[in-house]
C-alpha positions in Angstrom: 0.0 -0.1 -0.2 2.6 2.4 0.5 4.5 1.5 -2.5 1.2 2.8 -4.4 0.7 5.9 -2.6 4.2 6.9 -3.3 3.7 6.3 -7.0 0.7 8.4 -6.7 2.1 11.4 -5.1 5.1 10.6 -7.4 1.9 11.0 -10.2 0.7 14.0 -8.7 3.8 15.3 -8.6 4.6 15.4 -12.3 1.1 16.3 -13.0 1.5 19.6 -11.0 4.8 20.7 -13.2 2.6 20.1 -16.3 0.3 22.8 -14.9 2.9 25.1 -13.7 4.7 24.4 -17.6 1.2 25.1 -19.2 0.9 28.4 -17.5 4.4 29.5 -18.5 3.2 29.0 -22.1 0.4 30.6 -22.0 2.3 33.6 -20.0 5.2 33.8 -22.5 2.4 34.0 -25.4 0.5 36.7 -23.8 3.5 38.3 -23.2 5.4 38.8 -26.3 7.9 36.0 -26.0 9.0 37.0 -22.4 8.3 34.5 -18.9 7.9 36.0 -15.6 10.9 36.8 -13.3 9.5 34.9 -10.9 6.6 31.8 -10.9 4.7 33.7 -8.4 3.5 35.8 -11.3 1.4 33.3 -12.8 -1.1 33.9 -9.8 -4.1 34.3 -10.0 -4.8 34.9 -13.6 -3.1 31.5 -14.6 -2.5 29.5 -12.0 -5.3 30.3 -8.8 -1.9 29.1 -6.4 1.2 27.4 -6.7 0.8 23.5 -6.8 2.2 21.6 -4.1 6.0 20.2 -5.2 5.9 16.9 -2.6 8.6 14.1 -3.8 7.5 11.4 -1.3 10.8 10.0 1.5 13.1 12.8 0.2 11.3 16.5 0.7 7.8 18.6 2.5 5.5 19.6 0.2 6.1 22.8 -0.6 5.0 25.6 -3.0 8.3 27.6 -2.9 10.4 28.3 -6.4 13.5 28.9 -6.1 15.9 30.9 -8.8 18.4 29.0 -11.0 20.7 30.3 -13.3 20.0 26.7 -15.0 18.4 23.9 -15.1 20.5 22.4 -11.9 19.6 21.2 -8.1 20.8 22.0 -4.9 18.0 19.6 -3.7 15.7 21.7 -1.0 12.7 20.7 -2.4 9.8 22.9 -4.0 10.2 23.7 -7.6 12.9 25.3 -9.5 12.9 27.7 -12.0 14.9 29.7 -14.5 14.2 33.4 -15.0 17.4 34.5 -16.7 16.7 35.4 -20.4 20.3 35.0 -21.5 19.8 31.4 -20.5 19.7 28.3 -22.8 17.1 27.0 -20.0 14.7 30.2 -19.8 11.3 30.1 -18.6 12.0 26.2 -17.6 10.5 25.1 -14.0 11.7 22.1 -12.5 11.9 19.9 -9.3 14.3 20.7 -7.2 15.7 17.3 -6.2 18.4 15.3 -7.2 17.3 12.2 -5.9 16.2 9.2 -8.6 12.9 8.4 -10.1 12.0 5.3 -12.3 10.5 6.4 -15.2 7.8 4.7 -17.3 10.5 3.5 -19.7 11.8 1.6 -17.2 15.4 3.9 -16.6 15.9 5.7 -13.8 16.8 9.9 -13.3 16.8 12.1 -11.3 13.7 14.8 -10.7 15.1 17.8 -11.9 15.7 16.2 -15.1 11.6 15.7 -15.8 
């Protein structure tokens, strides 16, 4: 049962990541090719609230989005976001966790590379 709950929570996490990415795409379109300088600027027009990032067995639930210069993780949980327009990763949001996760294709990889 615990394993099933963990898989469901991980599924929710990936769904929330998709919600933020979808909102960022709409923001980008509405702002003529610019992303917000903070994920929180998506609220309330594009998201009713920043979704919770919960990585079971590794990090407490968090709505925080930490700014990074490029996609990397300091493994403190929550979300990571690249707001630097000169970065190749500009506008990308990711899960701020270095722990490994079994993907649908059977491979393992860190959460932040989703």
